[in-house]
C-alpha positions as CSV (number, residue, x, y, z in Angstrom):
1,M,-5.1,-11.5,18.3
2,P,-7.5,-10.9,21.2
3,I,-8.4,-7.3,22.1
4,D,-6.9,-6.1,25.3
5,P,-9.9,-4.7,27.4
6,H,-7.6,-2.1,29.1
7,R,-6.8,-0.7,25.7
8,L,-10.5,-0.3,25.1
9,L,-10.6,1.8,28.2
10,V,-7.9,4.0,26.8
11,L,-10.0,4.5,23.7
12,R,-12.9,5.3,25.9
13,A,-10.9,7.9,27.7
14,V,-9.8,9.6,24.4
15,H,-13.4,9.6,23.3
16,R,-14.7,11.1,26.5
17,T,-12.0,13.8,26.9
18,G,-11.6,14.6,23.2
19,S,-7.8,14.5,23.0
20,V,-4.8,12.2,23.5
21,H,-3.3,14.7,26.0
22,A,-6.4,15.1,28.1
23,A,-6.8,11.3,28.2
24,A,-3.2,10.9,29.2
25,T,-3.7,13.3,32.1
26,A,-6.8,11.5,33.2
27,L,-5.2,8.1,33.0
28,H,-1.8,9.2,34.5
29,L,0.0,8.1,31.3
30,T,2.2,10.0,28.9
31,A,0.6,11.1,25.6
32,S,3.0,8.8,23.7
33,G,1.9,5.9,26.0
34,V,-1.8,6.6,25.1
35,S,-0.9,6.8,21.4
36,Q,1.0,3.4,21.6
37,H,-2.1,1.8,23.2
38,L,-4.3,3.1,20.4
39,V,-1.9,1.8,17.7
40,R,-1.8,-1.6,19.3
41,L,-5.6,-1.6,19.7
42,E,-6.0,-0.9,16.0
43,A,-3.6,-3.8,15.3
44,E,-5.6,-6.1,17.6
45,A,-9.0,-5.1,16.1
46,K,-7.6,-4.9,12.5
47,L,-9.5,-1.6,12.2
48,T,-8.7,2.1,11.9
49,L,-10.1,3.7,15.0
50,L,-8.8,7.3,14.8
51,D,-9.3,9.8,12.0
52,R,-5.7,10.9,11.4
53,T,-6.5,13.6,9.0
54,Q,-6.5,16.0,12.0
55,R,-3.1,16.2,13.5
56,G,-1.4,18.4,16.1
57,G,-0.7,18.2,19.8
58,G,-3.6,18.9,22.1
59,R,-6.2,19.3,19.4
60,T,-9.5,17.4,19.3
61,V,-9.2,13.8,18.3
62,R,-12.0,12.4,16.0
63,L,-12.8,8.7,16.0
64,T,-13.9,6.7,13.0
65,E,-17.2,4.9,12.9
66,A,-15.4,1.8,14.0
67,G,-13.6,3.8,16.8
68,L,-17.0,5.1,18.0
69,A,-18.5,1.7,18.0
70,L,-15.6,0.2,20.1
71,A,-15.6,3.2,22.4
72,Q,-19.3,2.6,23.2
73,R,-18.5,-1.1,23.8
74,A,-15.8,0.0,26.2
75,D,-18.5,1.5,28.4
76,D,-19.8,-2.1,28.9
77,V,-16.2,-3.2,29.7
78,A,-15.9,-0.3,32.3
79,V,-19.1,-1.3,33.9
80,A,-18.1,-5.0,34.1
81,L,-14.7,-4.1,35.6
82,A,-16.4,-1.7,38.0
83,E,-18.8,-4.4,39.2
84,A,-15.9,-6.8,39.7
85,Q,-14.0,-4.2,41.6
86,R,-17.0,-3.4,43.9
87,E,-17.4,-7.1,44.5
88,A,-13.7,-7.5,45.4
89,E,-14.1,-4.5,47.8
90,R,-17.1,-6.1,49.4
91,L,-15.3,-9.4,49.9
92,R,-12.1,-7.7,51.0
93,E,-13.2,-4.8,53.2
94,G,-17.0,-5.2,53.5
95,T,-17.5,-1.9,51.7
96,S,-19.7,-1.0,48.7
97,G,-17.3,1.7,47.5
98,T,-19.8,4.4,47.9
99,V,-19.1,8.0,49.0
100,R,-21.6,10.8,49.7
101,I,-20.2,14.3,49.2
102,G,-21.9,17.5,50.3
103,G,-21.1,21.1,49.7
104,F,-22.2,24.5,48.5
105,A,-23.1,25.2,44.9
106,T,-19.9,26.9,43.7
107,A,-17.6,24.1,45.0
108,L,-19.9,21.4,43.6
109,H,-20.0,23.0,40.2
110,H,-16.4,23.9,39.7
111,L,-14.6,21.1,41.7
112,V,-16.9,18.1,42.4
113,V,-18.3,17.9,38.8
114,P,-14.8,17.6,37.2
115,T,-13.8,15.2,39.9
116,L,-16.8,12.9,39.0
117,Q,-15.7,13.2,35.3
118,Q,-12.2,12.1,36.2
119,L,-13.4,9.2,38.4
120,A,-15.6,7.9,35.6
121,I,-12.4,7.2,33.8
122,T,-9.9,6.3,36.6
123,D,-12.1,4.8,39.3
124,A,-15.4,3.8,37.8
125,A,-16.0,1.4,40.7
126,L,-16.5,4.3,43.0
127,S,-20.2,5.2,43.4
128,V,-20.7,8.9,44.3
129,Q,-23.8,10.7,45.6
130,V,-23.7,14.5,45.5
131,I,-25.9,16.5,47.9
132,E,-26.0,20.3,47.8
133,V,-26.2,21.6,51.4
134,N,-25.2,24.5,53.6
135,E,-22.5,24.0,56.2
136,T,-24.9,23.5,59.2
137,Q,-27.0,20.9,57.3
138,G,-23.8,19.2,56.1
139,V,-22.2,18.9,59.5
140,N,-25.5,17.5,60.9
141,L,-25.5,14.9,58.1
142,L,-21.9,14.1,58.8
143,R,-22.6,13.5,62.5
144,A,-25.6,11.4,61.7
145,G,-23.6,9.2,59.3
146,E,-25.6,10.3,56.3
147,L,-22.7,12.1,54.6
148,D,-19.0,11.1,54.2
149,L,-17.3,14.3,53.1
150,L,-18.3,18.0,53.3
151,I,-16.8,20.8,51.3
152,G,-17.0,24.0,53.3
153,E,-15.4,27.4,53.6
154,R,-13.5,29.4,56.2
155,Y,-12.9,33.1,55.8
156,V,-9.5,34.3,56.9
157,D,-10.7,37.4,58.7
158,R,-13.0,35.3,60.8
159,T,-12.2,33.3,63.9
160,S,-13.2,29.6,63.6
161,P,-12.0,26.4,65.2
162,A,-9.7,24.1,63.2
163,T,-11.9,21.1,64.2
164,P,-15.5,22.3,64.3
165,Y,-17.0,19.2,65.9
166,P,-15.7,16.1,67.9
167,G,-14.9,13.1,65.8
168,L,-14.6,15.1,62.6
169,V,-11.4,16.2,60.8
170,E,-11.3,19.4,58.7
171,D,-8.5,19.7,56.1
172,E,-7.6,22.6,53.9
173,L,-8.4,22.0,50.2
174,F,-7.1,25.3,48.8
175,R,-7.0,29.1,49.5
176,E,-8.3,31.7,47.2
177,Q,-8.5,35.5,47.0
178,F,-11.4,37.8,46.5
179,R,-11.1,40.5,43.7
180,I,-13.0,43.6,42.8
181,A,-14.8,43.1,39.5
182,V,-15.7,46.3,37.6
183,P,-17.7,46.9,34.4
184,G,-15.4,46.8,31.4
185,V,-17.2,50.0,30.1
186,W,-16.2,52.0,33.1
187,A,-13.2,54.3,33.1
188,T,-10.6,52.9,35.5
189,P,-11.2,54.4,39.0
190,G,-8.3,56.6,40.1
191,S,-8.2,55.1,43.6
192,I,-9.9,52.6,45.9
193,E,-11.7,55.5,47.6
194,E,-13.3,56.6,44.3
195,L,-14.3,53.0,43.6
196,L,-15.8,52.5,47.1
197,A,-17.9,55.7,46.8
198,G,-19.4,54.4,43.6
199,T,-22.2,52.0,42.8
200,W,-21.9,48.4,44.0
201,V,-23.5,45.0,43.4
202,T,-23.3,43.3,46.7
203,S,-25.0,40.7,48.9
204,P,-27.2,40.7,52.1
205,N,-25.7,41.9,55.3
206,D,-24.9,38.5,56.7
207,R,-22.8,37.4,53.6
208,P,-19.0,37.5,53.7
209,T,-18.7,39.6,50.5
210,R,-20.9,42.3,52.0
211,Q,-18.9,42.2,55.2
212,M,-15.7,42.6,53.1
213,L,-17.2,45.7,51.4
214,D,-18.3,47.1,54.7
215,R,-14.9,46.6,56.2
216,L,-13.2,48.4,53.3
217,C,-15.6,51.3,53.6
218,R,-14.8,51.6,57.3
219,E,-11.1,51.5,56.7
220,Y,-11.3,54.3,54.2
221,A,-14.1,56.2,55.9
222,I,-16.2,56.0,52.7
223,R,-20.0,55.7,52.5
224,P,-20.7,53.4,49.5
225,G,-23.1,54.5,46.8
226,H,-26.2,52.8,45.6
227,Q,-26.2,49.0,46.0
228,H,-27.8,46.2,44.1
229,I,-28.4,43.2,46.4
230,C,-28.2,39.6,45.2
231,T,-27.0,36.2,46.5
232,E,-25.6,34.4,43.4
233,S,-22.1,35.2,42.1
234,Q,-23.2,34.7,38.5
235,T,-26.0,37.2,38.9
236,M,-23.4,39.6,40.4
237,L,-21.2,39.2,37.4
238,A,-24.1,39.7,35.0
239,L,-24.9,43.0,36.7
240,V,-21.3,44.1,36.6
241,A,-21.0,43.2,32.9
242,A,-24.1,45.3,32.3
243,G,-22.3,48.3,33.8
244,L,-24.5,48.5,36.9
245,G,-21.8,48.4,39.6
246,A,-18.7,46.8,41.0
247,A,-18.6,43.6,43.0
248,I,-16.4,41.5,45.2
249,V,-16.1,38.0,43.8
250,P,-13.8,35.0,44.5
251,D,-11.1,33.8,42.1
252,L,-13.0,30.5,41.5
253,T,-16.0,32.3,40.2
254,L,-14.0,34.7,38.1
255,S,-11.9,31.8,36.6
256,H,-14.9,29.8,35.5
257,G,-17.8,32.2,35.3
258,H,-19.0,34.3,32.4
259,T,-16.7,37.3,32.6
260,A,-17.2,39.0,29.2
261,G,-17.5,42.7,29.9
262,V,-15.9,42.4,33.3
263,S,-12.5,43.8,34.4
264,I,-10.5,43.3,37.6
265,F,-9.6,46.4,39.5
266,A,-5.8,46.2,40.1
267,T,-5.1,47.1,43.8
268,A,-2.7,46.2,46.5
269,V,-5.5,46.3,49.0
270,D,-6.3,43.0,50.7
271,V,-10.0,42.6,49.7
272,G,-10.3,39.3,51.5
273,S,-9.7,35.5,51.1
274,R,-11.2,32.2,52.1
275,I,-10.1,28.6,52.6
276,L,-12.1,25.8,51.1
277,T,-12.1,22.8,53.4
278,V,-13.0,19.2,53.4
279,T,-14.5,17.7,56.6
280,G,-14.9,14.0,57.2
281,S,-14.6,11.3,59.8
282,R,-11.4,10.4,61.7
283,R,-11.9,6.7,61.1
284,E,-11.5,6.6,57.4
285,S,-8.6,4.4,56.1
286,G,-6.5,5.5,53.1
287,T,-8.2,3.0,50.8
288,S,-11.7,3.8,51.8
289,A,-14.2,5.2,49.3
290,P,-14.1,8.7,50.9
291,Q,-10.3,8.8,50.8
292,R,-10.2,7.6,47.2
293,F,-12.7,10.4,46.3
294,L,-10.7,12.9,48.3
295,A,-7.4,12.0,46.6
296,T,-8.9,12.6,43.2
297,L,-10.7,15.8,44.4
298,R,-7.3,17.2,45.5
299,E,-5.7,16.3,42.2
300,V,-8.5,17.9,40.2
301,T,-8.7,21.0,42.4
302,G,-5.0,21.6,41.9
303,R,-5.4,21.3,38.1
304,V,-8.6,23.3,37.9
305,T,-7.5,26.2,40.1
306,S,-4.0,26.5,38.6
307,A,-5.5,26.4,35.1
308,G,-8.1,29.0,36.1
309,I,-5.5,31.3,37.6
310,A,-3.2,30.9,34.6
311,G,-6.1,31.6,32.3
């Protein structure tokens, strides 16, 4: 019985994701559907591919030596199918199936990287180049045709146009809140006023988180205490965890950063929020490489952000 190459790709997905359930999510199948493909693949290969001494839903799946060998061969299958798909795209649409995505570090780390991991399984024909840029650089590259999509940010308390430049379309990716992170070793502040008057880990004057802190201090007529100044969220969290001050940090960073020793100050005060956006050309068709990337980015963003919030 010949081996079905698509079942090899299912085995590859299980190997890459580490579990049947994660592979099912990536492949848009049910867990039972993935399991059935694996059973049939074992019958076709006449080999045991999964170590079934480890059982239980959602837990890590271990492949046998034979399973690992076929999973590695499946990489060759995926490459061959990807090349065939790219060739079909070139013949059909005159496109190479390449997308260039730009954005700021946090979005690339927490959203684009897991999107690339998903695409490696579900759309391996799509070639992606990642470029870390600030918004001004990114828009210039978009207008010059050297970038296809740009992940940016809009702060809710700022006035900014819906479409920043002619010929470009800006769509909302998701909204997130900013929180006040405090050292876990601190006694819980009795009020927002007490917290504002204490020590802070903040950013330079032109940064949104600094402007949020300044706005809160104005609203409560408080002069903030000693301030540590830094630009990276992970550095802020490290200083907070060390007990050196409070900081204003977005949900995305809190959900996926190192937060040991950090607590969230519970308050009804609106600290601030932002909208992550994706900007691209008006001319893209629904089957173009940028739109294929964007569809997966939206799917992964929904999964990553809801999992982070739930966690």
